[in-house]
TIFIGU-763813 format. One record per atom (N, C-alpha, C): residue number from 1; residue in three letters; x, y, z. Coordinates in pm, whole numbers. Each point is the difference from the previous one (the first is absolute). Layout:
N
{NUM, ala, {X, Y, Z}}
...
end
This chain:
242
{1, met, {2248, -3481, -3937}}
{1, met, {124, -51, -3}}
{1, met, {15, -92, 24}}
{2, arg, {50, -133, -68}}
{2, arg, {-47, -134, 105}}
{2, arg, {217, -3, -32}}
{3, his, {42, -46, 125}}
{3, his, {148, -41, 23}}
{3, his, {25, -175, -27}}
{4, val, {41, -27, -87}}
{4, val, {17, -141, -1}}
{4, val, {151, -13, 30}}
{5, phe, {34, -106, 81}}
{5, phe, {167, -10, 6}}
{5, phe, {15, -154, -44}}
{6, met, {80, -77, -99}}
{6, met, {-14, -91, -55}}
{6, met, {171, -30, 23}}
{7, asp, {-3, -141, 29}}
{7, asp, {130, -40, -1}}
{7, asp, {36, -165, -35}}
{8, glu, {117, -71, 14}}
{8, glu, {5, -167, -94}}
{8, glu, {45, -47, 111}}
{9, ser, {-4, -142, -29}}
{9, ser, {68, -108, 118}}
{9, ser, {29, -114, -97}}
{10, gly, {139, -52, 0}}
{10, gly, {33, -124, -99}}
{10, gly, {65, 26, -146}}
{11, cys, {38, -35, -70}}
{11, cys, {115, -19, -83}}
{11, cys, {-138, -18, -158}}
{12, leu, {43, 41, -102}}
{12, leu, {-78, -9, -137}}
{12, leu, {105, -68, -67}}
{13, gly, {107, -57, 32}}
{13, gly, {144, -7, -53}}
{13, gly, {-3, -142, -70}}
{14, phe, {-115, -145, 23}}
{14, phe, {2, -96, -11}}
{14, phe, {109, -94, -31}}
{15, ser, {164, 76, 113}}
{15, ser, {104, -87, 1}}
{15, ser, {4, -64, 123}}
{16, pro, {69, -129, -31}}
{16, pro, {15, -56, 184}}
{16, pro, {78, 45, 67}}
{17, gly, {-77, -27, 177}}
{17, gly, {28, 82, 66}}
{17, gly, {-80, 98, 25}}
{18, gly, {-100, 51, -71}}
{18, gly, {-122, 117, -10}}
{18, gly, {-79, -89, 83}}
{19, thr, {-136, 132, -30}}
{19, thr, {-58, -67, 84}}
{19, thr, {-162, -80, -72}}
{20, asp, {-71, -92, 80}}
{20, asp, {-148, -5, -45}}
{20, asp, {-74, 79, -46}}
{21, tyr, {-2, 69, 86}}
{21, tyr, {-126, 102, -20}}
{21, tyr, {52, 137, -13}}
{22, phe, {-98, 86, -105}}
{22, phe, {45, 154, 36}}
{22, phe, {-109, 62, 24}}
{23, val, {8, 125, 107}}
{23, val, {-142, 51, 57}}
{23, val, {7, 141, -25}}
{24, leu, {-108, 78, -78}}
{24, leu, {2, 107, -28}}
{24, leu, {-102, 13, 94}}
{25, ala, {-9, 171, 116}}
{25, ala, {-114, -15, 92}}
{25, ala, {8, 153, 3}}
{26, phe, {-140, 106, 12}}
{26, phe, {24, 169, 45}}
{26, phe, {-108, 3, 121}}
{27, ile, {85, 111, 56}}
{27, ile, {-131, -21, 117}}
{27, ile, {-60, 185, -12}}
{28, ser, {-105, 22, 28}}
{28, ser, {-53, 90, -26}}
{28, ser, {-82, 81, 60}}
{29, pro, {58, 108, 110}}
{29, pro, {-59, 26, 132}}
{29, pro, {-153, 100, -28}}
{30, glu, {-70, 40, 123}}
{30, glu, {-121, 74, -17}}
{30, glu, {80, 144, 15}}
{31, ser, {106, -8, 67}}
{31, ser, {122, 142, 52}}
{31, ser, {135, -26, -7}}
{32, gly, {71, 35, -143}}
{32, gly, {128, 27, -56}}
{32, gly, {53, 78, 173}}
{33, thr, {-26, 33, 62}}
{33, thr, {60, 84, 55}}
{33, thr, {35, -102, 146}}
{34, thr, {-133, -42, 26}}
{34, thr, {-28, -113, 127}}
{34, thr, {127, -91, -30}}
{35, leu, {-30, -89, -113}}
{35, leu, {132, -84, -24}}
{35, leu, {108, 31, 20}}
{36, asn, {49, 132, -66}}
{36, asn, {132, 20, 3}}
{36, asn, {27, 32, 89}}
{37, lys, {-68, 81, 86}}
{37, lys, {47, -13, 184}}
{37, lys, {32, -140, 36}}
{38, cys, {-94, -47, 4}}
{38, cys, {44, -154, 43}}
{38, cys, {125, -37, 8}}
{39, val, {17, -23, -146}}
{39, val, {144, -30, -57}}
{39, val, {155, 60, 47}}
{40, lys, {-77, 119, -18}}
{40, lys, {98, 87, 57}}
{40, lys, {14, -44, 166}}
{41, asn, {-98, -1, 90}}
{41, asn, {27, -55, 145}}
{41, asn, {76, -111, -28}}
{42, ile, {-60, -99, -54}}
{42, ile, {75, -145, -36}}
{42, ile, {177, -11, 26}}
{43, asn, {41, 72, -128}}
{43, asn, {97, 20, -35}}
{43, asn, {68, 65, 117}}
{44, ala, {-21, 93, 63}}
{44, ala, {51, 67, 115}}
{44, ala, {21, -75, 164}}
{45, his, {-100, -123, -12}}
{45, his, {1, -70, 91}}
{45, his, {125, -113, 12}}
{46, leu, {46, -24, -151}}
{46, leu, {87, -69, -1}}
{46, leu, {175, 44, -23}}
{47, val, {-19, 120, -16}}
{47, val, {146, 93, 17}}
{47, val, {-30, -24, 135}}
{48, arg, {-76, 65, 129}}
{48, arg, {44, 16, 69}}
{48, arg, {17, -100, 102}}
{49, asn, {1, -140, -50}}
{49, asn, {27, -126, 64}}
{49, asn, {79, -51, -88}}
{50, gly, {116, 93, -60}}
{50, gly, {100, -47, -46}}
{50, gly, {43, -43, -154}}
{51, trp, {-105, -2, -80}}
{51, trp, {17, 6, -168}}
{51, trp, {105, 78, -32}}
{52, asn, {58, -43, -98}}
{52, asn, {64, 68, -79}}
{52, asn, {-22, 132, -73}}
{53, pro, {-5, 102, 13}}
{53, pro, {-118, 76, -97}}
{53, pro, {29, -37, -130}}
{54, thr, {142, -36, -57}}
{54, thr, {54, 6, -113}}
{54, thr, {-63, -161, -90}}
{55, val, {-41, -75, 117}}
{55, val, {-81, -84, -117}}
{55, val, {-147, -23, -5}}
{56, glu, {-50, -6, -139}}
{56, glu, {-137, 35, 16}}
{56, glu, {-55, -77, 67}}
{57, ile, {-159, 27, 33}}
{57, ile, {-99, -56, 109}}
{57, ile, {-80, -53, -105}}
{58, lys, {-19, -118, -55}}
{58, lys, {-52, -70, -60}}
{58, lys, {-17, -174, 49}}
{59, ala, {-97, -50, -34}}
{59, ala, {-29, -135, 109}}
{59, ala, {126, -83, -26}}
{60, ser, {26, -33, -125}}
{60, ser, {113, -113, -1}}
{60, ser, {134, 57, 96}}
{61, asn, {29, 95, 3}}
{61, asn, {101, 59, 64}}
{61, asn, {-21, 0, 161}}
{62, val, {-106, 13, 30}}
{62, val, {-6, -42, 125}}
{62, val, {-35, -116, 84}}
{63, trp, {-50, -107, -73}}
{63, trp, {5, -106, -31}}
{63, trp, {92, -108, 29}}
{64, asn, {131, 96, -82}}
{64, asn, {140, -51, -6}}
{64, asn, {79, 46, 36}}
{65, ser, {-48, 55, 124}}
{65, ser, {96, 106, 120}}
{65, ser, {89, -59, 23}}
{66, pro, {-11, -107, 73}}
{66, pro, {104, -97, 80}}
{66, pro, {119, -85, -65}}
{67, gly, {-19, 23, -143}}
{67, gly, {108, -17, -79}}
{67, gly, {111, 100, -58}}
{68, asn, {-91, 141, 11}}
{68, asn, {64, 124, -92}}
{68, asn, {82, 49, 89}}
{69, lys, {132, 16, -90}}
{69, lys, {140, 63, 106}}
{69, lys, {-56, 165, 39}}
{70, asp, {-56, 38, -89}}
{70, asp, {-78, 142, -34}}
{70, asp, {-34, 31, 173}}
{71, ile, {-105, -111, 39}}
{71, ile, {-86, 58, 106}}
{71, ile, {77, -31, 77}}
{72, pro, {8, 65, 112}}
{72, pro, {85, -8, 125}}
{72, pro, {-56, -70, 91}}
{73, ala, {100, -45, 69}}
{73, ala, {-47, -115, 139}}
{73, ala, {-84, 77, 72}}
{74, thr, {34, 121, 34}}
{74, thr, {-131, 52, 103}}
{74, thr, {-102, 50, -55}}
{75, tyr, {-48, -27, -141}}
{75, tyr, {-143, -28, -13}}
{75, tyr, {-83, -2, 57}}
{76, lys, {-87, -19, 68}}
{76, lys, {-88, -66, 113}}
{76, lys, {-42, -139, -52}}
{77, tyr, {-45, 30, -127}}
{77, tyr, {-88, -107, -87}}
{77, tyr, {127, -106, -67}}
{78, lys, {101, 33, 34}}
{78, lys, {112, -85, -104}}
{78, lys, {-37, -171, 34}}
{79, asn, {-18, -49, 33}}
{79, asn, {-35, -150, 40}}
{79, asn, {-118, -11, 25}}
{80, asn, {-98, 103, -40}}
{80, asn, {-127, -79, 26}}
{80, asn, {-108, 129, -144}}
{81, pro, {32, -39, -135}}
{81, pro, {-103, 62, -52}}
{81, pro, {-131, -35, -16}}
{82, thr, {-20, -78, 53}}
{82, thr, {-181, -1, 37}}
{82, thr, {-55, 67, 54}}
{83, glu, {76, 93, 94}}
{83, glu, {-71, 100, 97}}
{83, glu, {-15, 126, -79}}
{84, pro, {76, 57, -82}}
{84, pro, {23, 80, -67}}
{84, pro, {-111, 6, -128}}
{85, leu, {-19, -117, -100}}
{85, leu, {-70, -28, -90}}
{85, leu, {-150, -5, 54}}
{86, lys, {-18, -69, 123}}
{86, lys, {-118, 6, 55}}
{86, lys, {-85, 106, 41}}
{87, phe, {73, 115, 27}}
{87, phe, {-30, 91, 47}}
{87, phe, {-29, 116, -96}}
{88, ile, {104, 10, -110}}
{88, ile, {-26, 61, -147}}
{88, ile, {-84, -17, -49}}
{89, leu, {-99, -126, -74}}
{89, leu, {-62, -86, -42}}
{89, leu, {-123, 51, 81}}
{90, glu, {7, 9, 128}}
{90, glu, {-150, 42, 82}}
{90, glu, {32, 151, 1}}
{91, ala, {33, 55, -19}}
{91, ala, {-13, 118, -1}}
{91, ala, {-18, 110, -129}}
{92, ile, {8, -65, -96}}
{92, ile, {4, 8, -153}}
{92, ile, {-199, -23, -34}}
{93, thr, {-52, -110, 107}}
{93, thr, {-130, -56, -35}}
{93, thr, {-49, 75, 56}}
{94, lys, {47, 42, 137}}
{94, lys, {-85, 105, 47}}
{94, lys, {-54, 136, -68}}
{95, ile, {60, 28, -139}}
{95, ile, {-20, 102, -81}}
{95, ile, {-103, 2, -72}}
{96, asp, {-110, 72, -1}}
{96, asp, {-108, -53, -81}}
{96, asp, {23, 30, -150}}
{97, ser, {27, -152, -61}}
{97, ser, {56, 12, -135}}
{97, ser, {-71, -173, -34}}
{98, tyr, {41, 69, -111}}
{98, tyr, {9, -174, -85}}
{98, tyr, {88, -49, -91}}
{99, ile, {21, -142, 22}}
{99, ile, {106, -74, -83}}
{99, ile, {-81, -95, -96}}
{100, glu, {92, -4, -151}}
{100, glu, {-47, -53, -97}}
{100, glu, {118, -71, -42}}
{101, tyr, {-23, -164, -74}}
{101, tyr, {188, -23, -22}}
{101, tyr, {-22, -120, -112}}
{102, val, {73, -16, -52}}
{102, val, {-3, -125, -108}}
{102, val, {114, -69, -23}}
{103, val, {-25, -125, 18}}
{103, val, {168, -101, 29}}
{103, val, {-24, -50, -103}}
{104, ile, {130, -63, -88}}
{104, ile, {1, -74, -117}}
{104, ile, {83, -147, 74}}
{105, lys, {-38, -117, -52}}
{105, lys, {53, -107, 11}}
{105, lys, {101, 5, -168}}
{106, leu, {149, -9, 86}}
{106, leu, {62, 38, -195}}
{106, leu, {48, -112, -46}}
{107, asp, {-8, -90, 51}}
{107, asp, {1, -154, -42}}
{107, asp, {-79, -107, -131}}
{108, thr, {-86, 130, 14}}
{108, thr, {-146, -25, -97}}
{108, thr, {-10, 105, -102}}
{109, val, {104, 128, 38}}
{109, val, {-9, 120, -93}}
{109, val, {52, -99, -122}}
{110, lys, {-67, 20, -162}}
{110, lys, {31, -43, -115}}
{110, lys, {152, 90, -116}}
{111, ile, {-44, 150, 51}}
{111, ile, {84, 67, -98}}
{111, ile, {97, 7, 94}}
{112, lys, {124, -74, -4}}
{112, lys, {127, 58, 111}}
{112, lys, {59, 81, -70}}
{113, thr, {24, 0, -137}}
{113, thr, {108, 63, -115}}
{113, thr, {-65, 158, 38}}
{114, ala, {-107, 41, 38}}
{114, ala, {-26, 151, -39}}
{114, ala, {108, 92, 113}}
{115, pro, {-25, 92, -56}}
{115, pro, {94, 90, 134}}
{115, pro, {-54, 40, 111}}
{116, asn, {43, -44, 82}}
{116, asn, {-52, -10, 144}}
{116, asn, {-44, 147, 40}}
{117, ala, {9, 84, -32}}
{117, ala, {-75, 145, -26}}
{117, ala, {-119, -7, -30}}
{118, ile, {-16, -84, -106}}
{118, ile, {-159, -14, -90}}
{118, ile, {-110, -42, 78}}
{119, leu, {97, -129, 58}}
{119, leu, {-87, -82, 76}}
{119, leu, {-27, 50, 140}}
{120, tyr, {117, 120, 60}}
{120, tyr, {-48, 79, 142}}
{120, tyr, {-127, 92, -49}}
{121, asn, {23, 44, -129}}
{121, asn, {-108, 109, -81}}
{121, asn, {-140, -54, 32}}
{122, tyr, {-11, -123, -56}}
{122, tyr, {-77, -58, -13}}
{122, tyr, {-107, -31, 124}}
{123, phe, {55, -56, 40}}
{123, phe, {-14, -74, 205}}
{123, phe, {-55, 159, 89}}
{124, ala, {111, 93, -13}}
{124, ala, {-67, 118, 46}}
{124, ala, {-161, 56, -34}}
{125, leu, {-6, -8, -134}}
{125, leu, {-127, 45, -62}}
{125, leu, {-109, -75, 87}}
{126, gln, {8, -155, -4}}
{126, gln, {-91, -97, 35}}
{126, gln, {-43, 68, 136}}
{127, leu, {100, 36, 79}}
{127, leu, {32, 73, 142}}
{127, leu, {-114, 109, -6}}
{128, leu, {45, 129, -80}}
{128, leu, {-48, 116, 32}}
{128, leu, {-120, 66, -98}}
{129, lys, {-16, -132, -80}}
{129, lys, {-124, 77, -75}}
{129, lys, {-107, 13, 96}}
{130, gly, {-74, -56, 137}}
{130, gly, {-77, 64, 68}}
{130, gly, {5, 124, 39}}
{131, pro, {120, 46, 76}}
{131, pro, {-5, 95, 58}}
{131, pro, {-18, 144, -131}}
{132, leu, {74, -24, -114}}
{132, leu, {36, 53, -94}}
{132, leu, {-107, 48, -110}}
{133, cys, {-88, -98, 8}}
{133, cys, {-152, 18, -87}}
{133, cys, {-121, 51, 106}}
{134, tyr, {48, 6, 92}}
{134, tyr, {-142, 15, 138}}
{134, tyr, {46, 168, 53}}
{135, phe, {78, 10, 23}}
{135, phe, {55, 160, 85}}
{135, phe, {27, 63, -155}}
{136, pro, {-51, 137, 46}}
{136, pro, {14, 136, -113}}
{136, pro, {98, 50, -15}}
{137, ala, {119, -33, 144}}
{137, ala, {104, 50, -38}}
{137, ala, {98, -67, 105}}
{138, val, {141, -59, -30}}
{138, val, {69, -89, 53}}
{138, val, {135, 37, 53}}
{139, asp, {40, 23, 76}}
{139, asp, {178, 32, 55}}
{139, asp, {61, -136, -29}}
{140, leu, {54, -97, -74}}
{140, leu, {51, -73, -2}}
{140, leu, {178, -28, 51}}
{141, phe, {21, -48, 142}}
{141, phe, {167, 29, 18}}
{141, phe, {39, -170, -53}}
{142, val, {70, -39, -85}}
{142, val, {73, -152, -7}}
{142, val, {136, 26, 45}}
{143, asp, {85, -138, 25}}
{143, asp, {131, -7, -14}}
{143, asp, {65, 67, -133}}
{144, arg, {112, 25, 7}}
{144, arg, {86, 86, -126}}
{144, arg, {60, -145, -48}}
{145, arg, {-14, -23, -124}}
{145, arg, {29, -147, -4}}
{145, arg, {100, 47, -175}}
{146, asn, {126, -43, -18}}
{146, asn, {56, 36, -37}}
{146, asn, {50, -115, -180}}
{147, arg, {-134, -66, 5}}
{147, arg, {30, -114, -77}}
{147, arg, {-95, -25, -118}}
{148, glu, {-49, 143, -55}}
{148, glu, {-73, -21, -115}}
{148, glu, {106, -9, -111}}
{149, tyr, {84, -62, -59}}
{149, tyr, {85, -30, -118}}
{149, tyr, {-53, -76, -114}}
{150, his, {-118, 79, -51}}
{150, his, {-45, -50, -94}}
{150, his, {-35, 127, -95}}
{151, asn, {-89, -14, -111}}
{151, asn, {-20, 98, -79}}
{151, asn, {-196, -6, -39}}
{152, leu, {-59, -25, 97}}
{152, leu, {-125, -14, 47}}
{152, leu, {-49, 65, 26}}
{153, leu, {-136, 61, 54}}
{153, leu, {-69, 140, 50}}
{153, leu, {54, -80, 177}}
{154, lys, {71, 110, 40}}
{154, lys, {18, 28, 134}}
{154, lys, {-78, 17, 123}}
{155, phe, {4, -8, 155}}
{155, phe, {-126, -81, 75}}
{155, phe, {-96, 142, 31}}
{156, asp, {19, 136, -57}}
{156, asp, {-79, 57, 43}}
{156, asp, {-42, 51, -102}}
{157, gly, {32, -9, -132}}
{157, gly, {-47, -22, -131}}
{157, gly, {-136, -123, 6}}
{158, tyr, {86, -154, 33}}
{158, tyr, {-142, -133, -51}}
{158, tyr, {-72, 54, 90}}
{159, leu, {30, 41, 136}}
{159, leu, {-127, 48, 111}}
{159, leu, {-96, 87, -38}}
{160, glu, {73, 97, -41}}
{160, glu, {-93, 90, -13}}
{160, glu, {-127, -14, -132}}
{161, gly, {37, -74, -99}}
{161, gly, {-68, -1, -147}}
{161, gly, {-74, -133, 37}}
{162, lys, {50, -95, 50}}
{162, lys, {-108, -128, 33}}
{162, lys, {-95, 49, 95}}
{163, val, {35, 104, 83}}
{163, val, {-157, 49, 125}}
{163, val, {-26, 56, -89}}
{164, gly, {52, 120, -137}}
{164, gly, {-101, 115, -20}}
{164, gly, {-50, -89, -102}}
{165, ile, {-25, -134, -38}}
{165, ile, {-76, -44, -106}}
{165, ile, {-113, -63, 65}}
{166, glu, {27, -70, 143}}
{166, glu, {-122, -58, 92}}
{166, glu, {-89, 103, 59}}
{167, arg, {59, 116, -13}}
{167, arg, {-91, 113, 83}}
{167, arg, {-52, 65, -99}}
{168, ala, {34, 1, -139}}
{168, ala, {-68, 43, -114}}
{168, ala, {-173, -66, -47}}
{169, glu, {48, -127, 28}}
{169, glu, {-100, -138, -21}}
{169, glu, {-104, -6, 112}}
{170, lys, {44, 67, 133}}
{170, lys, {-89, 11, 113}}
{170, lys, {-58, 91, -14}}
{171, gly, {19, 153, -70}}
{171, gly, {-50, 99, -36}}
{171, gly, {17, 40, 104}}
{172, thr, {145, 40, 121}}
{172, thr, {34, 68, 84}}
{172, thr, {117, 91, -77}}
{173, pro, {17, 110, 49}}
{173, pro, {72, 103, -39}}
{173, pro, {158, -40, -26}}
{174, pro, {48, 71, -25}}
{174, pro, {211, -31, -33}}
{174, pro, {37, 6, 147}}
{175, leu, {65, -93, 23}}
{175, leu, {97, -37, 135}}
{175, leu, {88, 102, 27}}
{176, asn, {-14, 71, 130}}
{176, asn, {77, 129, 35}}
{176, asn, {95, -56, 87}}
{177, cys, {119, -58, -42}}
{177, cys, {106, -110, 101}}
{177, cys, {117, 68, -37}}
{178, lys, {106, 0, 102}}
{178, lys, {111, 66, -26}}
{178, lys, {84, -101, 91}}
{179, ile, {95, -78, -99}}
{179, ile, {93, -109, 77}}
{179, ile, {121, 39, 67}}
{180, his, {60, -41, 123}}
{180, his, {108, 69, 32}}
{180, his, {119, -165, 3}}
{181, his, {90, 23, -61}}
{181, his, {102, -99, 39}}
{181, his, {92, 44, 98}}
{182, leu, {-26, -85, 113}}
{182, leu, {98, -12, 108}}
{182, leu, {106, -55, 53}}
{183, his, {122, 12, 80}}
{183, his, {56, -107, 74}}
{183, his, {83, 52, 115}}
{184, his, {50, -72, 112}}
{184, his, {40, 5, 124}}
{184, his, {56, 171, 1}}
{185, asn, {73, 52, -66}}
{185, asn, {88, 61, -34}}
{185, asn, {-40, 135, -24}}
{186, ser, {-123, -47, -99}}
{186, ser, {-85, 121, -70}}
{186, ser, {1, 154, 72}}
{187, ala, {19, 1, 108}}
{187, ala, {-33, 138, 93}}
{187, ala, {109, 44, 5}}
{188, asn, {124, -36, 6}}
{188, asn, {132, 10, -18}}
{188, asn, {31, 66, -111}}
{189, glu, {-63, 12, -147}}
{189, glu, {30, 31, -144}}
{189, glu, {-103, 118, -59}}
{190, cys, {-97, -18, 71}}
{190, cys, {-100, 109, -47}}
{190, cys, {7, 118, 56}}
{191, lys, {-50, 122, -98}}
{191, lys, {-20, 113, 17}}
{191, lys, {-54, 33, 123}}
{192, ala, {3, 120, 63}}
{192, ala, {-24, 6, 162}}
{192, ala, {-153, 21, 40}}
{193, glu, {-47, 67, -136}}
{193, glu, {-140, 2, 7}}
{193, glu, {-70, -129, -25}}
{194, glu, {65, -121, -71}}
{194, glu, {-58, -136, -3}}
{194, glu, {16, -33, 74}}
{195, lys, {62, 1, 168}}
{195, lys, {68, -96, 54}}
{195, lys, {-163, -43, 113}}
{196, ala, {-55, 87, 47}}
{196, ala, {-100, -69, 81}}
{196, ala, {-89, -67, -73}}
{197, thr, {-22, 12, -127}}
{197, thr, {-119, -107, -114}}
{197, thr, {64, -139, 37}}
{198, val, {169, 52, -42}}
{198, val, {79, -130, -22}}
{198, val, {-11, -114, 136}}
{199, glu, {44, 104, 112}}
{199, glu, {-29, -60, 139}}
{199, glu, {-137, -106, 2}}
{200, phe, {-69, 72, -43}}
{200, phe, {-160, -40, 29}}
{200, phe, {28, -147, -78}}
{201, gly, {16, 4, -104}}
{201, gly, {3, -103, -103}}
{201, gly, {47, -136, 75}}
{202, ile, {156, 7, -22}}
{202, ile, {52, -86, 59}}
{202, ile, {-39, -88, 134}}
{203, arg, {-51, 90, 121}}
{203, arg, {-117, -15, 111}}
{203, arg, {-62, -140, -68}}
{204, gly, {-81, 64, -77}}
{204, gly, {-115, -68, -78}}
{204, gly, {13, -139, -27}}
{205, ile, {150, 11, -113}}
{205, ile, {40, -127, -42}}
{205, ile, {52, -55, 140}}
{206, glu, {63, 9, 56}}
{206, glu, {40, -72, 99}}
{206, glu, {-88, -90, 83}}
{207, ala, {-100, 28, 16}}
{207, ala, {-149, -29, 43}}
{207, ala, {-78, -132, -93}}
{208, ala, {35, 17, -147}}
{208, ala, {11, -30, -77}}
{208, ala, {56, -159, -51}}
{209, asp, {166, 13, 46}}
{209, asp, {48, -72, 30}}
{209, asp, {0, -134, 70}}
{210, phe, {-33, 31, 167}}
{210, phe, {-21, -53, 111}}
{210, phe, {-167, -80, -80}}
{211, ala, {-62, 47, -62}}
{211, ala, {-154, -81, -41}}
{211, ala, {50, -92, -53}}
{212, cys, {99, -24, -114}}
{212, cys, {39, -66, -129}}
{212, cys, {100, -74, 64}}
{213, trp, {50, 24, 106}}
{213, trp, {113, -125, 56}}
{213, trp, {-119, -109, 84}}
{214, ala, {-91, 79, 62}}
{214, ala, {-84, -76, 103}}
{214, ala, {-74, -126, -61}}
{215, ile, {-38, 62, -129}}
{215, ile, {-55, -51, -143}}
{215, ile, {72, -144, -6}}
{216, lys, {110, 73, -51}}
{216, lys, {71, -92, -92}}
{216, lys, {89, -107, 113}}
{217, ser, {-5, 31, 127}}
{217, ser, {31, -97, 89}}
{217, ser, {-102, -137, -11}}
{218, lys, {-123, 29, -11}}
{218, lys, {-101, -69, -11}}
{218, lys, {51, -128, -98}}
{219, phe, {17, 44, -83}}
{219, phe, {-26, -82, -115}}
{219, phe, {168, 11, -45}}
{220, glu, {90, 12, 17}}
{220, glu, {156, -44, -1}}
{220, glu, {9, -94, 86}}
{221, asp, {-29, 20, 125}}
{221, asp, {76, -73, 79}}
{221, asp, {-119, -81, 118}}
{222, gly, {-104, 29, -78}}
{222, gly, {-133, -52, 82}}
{222, gly, {3, 43, 142}}
{223, asn, {3, 125, -1}}
{223, asn, {-16, 75, 130}}
{223, asn, {-96, 89, 36}}
{224, asp, {-105, -35, 103}}
{224, asp, {-86, 98, -64}}
{224, asp, {-44, 98, 102}}
{225, gln, {101, -12, 106}}
{225, gln, {-4, 75, 161}}
{225, gln, {-41, 188, -80}}
{226, trp, {97, 27, -67}}
{226, trp, {28, 132, -61}}
{226, trp, {-119, 26, -60}}
{227, tyr, {-49, -79, -88}}
{227, tyr, {-116, 47, -74}}
{227, tyr, {-114, 16, 77}}
{228, lys, {-7, -85, 78}}
{228, lys, {-185, 19, 141}}
{228, lys, {31, 109, 71}}
{229, ile, {117, 70, 30}}
{229, ile, {-6, 122, 14}}
{229, ile, {-80, 100, -103}}
{230, ile, {89, -31, -81}}
{230, ile, {-105, 151, -71}}
{230, ile, {-75, -71, -96}}
{231, glu, {-81, -100, 7}}
{231, glu, {-145, -78, -99}}
{231, glu, {-107, 101, 26}}
{232, lys, {-28, 25, 120}}
{232, lys, {-107, 124, -20}}
{232, lys, {15, 76, -79}}
{233, arg, {94, 66, -24}}
{233, arg, {32, 154, -142}}
{233, arg, {-14, -74, -116}}
{234, ile, {-7, -153, -45}}
{234, ile, {21, 5, -84}}
{234, ile, {-157, -12, -97}}
{235, arg, {-12, 59, -66}}
{235, arg, {-108, 51, -73}}
{235, arg, {-23, -123, -177}}
{236, trp, {101, -17, -56}}
{236, trp, {-6, -72, -85}}
{236, trp, {96, -63, -42}}
{237, lys, {46, -96, -75}}
{237, lys, {102, -113, -61}}
{237, lys, {-24, -64, -97}}
{238, gln, {109, -55, -55}}
{238, gln, {4, -48, -128}}
{238, gln, {122, -104, -8}}
{239, his, {-35, -107, -31}}
{239, his, {115, -119, -20}}
{239, his, {-20, -20, -117}}
{240, leu, {155, 16, -35}}
{240, leu, {33, -23, -190}}
{240, leu, {58, -135, -10}}
{241, tyr, {-2, -72, -81}}
{241, tyr, {46, -105, -46}}
{241, tyr, {2, -82, 68}}
{242, phe, {-89, -57, 131}}
{242, phe, {-39, -79, 118}}
{242, phe, {-72, -129, -110}}
end
C-alpha cells in the first residue's frame, strides 16, 4: 500500500486580495511510519519550546507566529520563525520520499465561473494521476474540504472515475484506493479504533502542508530559499496556465 499525503496552498476564489498562484502538492514516503515519527518529533519539539498546543502546527502559523496572539511570548521562536521553518523542512527532506506538485497561475485561468470545487478536482487529478495510475494500491490522505456546493461528481467519484478509465486504457488492474478526508481536529472526532490511522494521516498532511508552503513561497513571493531545501525530493512538477 502506497501512502500519499496531499495539501493545498493559495486560494481559488479569483477575488481581490486573493493569491496569484494556487499550489497542490503531495508527499509520498517510502515508509509512512518513518514520516509519521518525523512529524511527531517536530511537533513535540515546538511544544517543548513553548508552542501553544491548541494552535495548529502548519507552515503559515509557524511563519506568522510573531503576530499571532495565541502563540505566547515564551515560545522560543516567537520572533524568529526562520529557524523552526528551516528545521522542519530539513527534517522532512531527510525522509526517503518524493514530492510532486502542480502550480496554477490564476490570472490566466479562463473558466473563472466554474465552481471552485470543480477546478480543484480537475487540478487534483492532474497531480494525482501519476501515483493513482502507477501504484496498485494507494492510501490517499487529503485535507478535508467543505466547498463542494455543486451537483456534479464529487472529489472521490471524480478521481476514481477518471483514473479508472486511464488504468483500463493502459490494461492495468482497477485501482485499489482508499481516500481519507481529514482536518486538524479529526483525531478528536473519530472512533477510538480509528485514532491511530487518523493521527497518522494528519501528520502526513502536515508534512505536505510545509512542502506546499515552500513551493508557493517561490511563486507567490519570489522567495525560493524554502523551495531549495526540499528541491532534491521533488520528482515531478507541472506549471499550468503560465
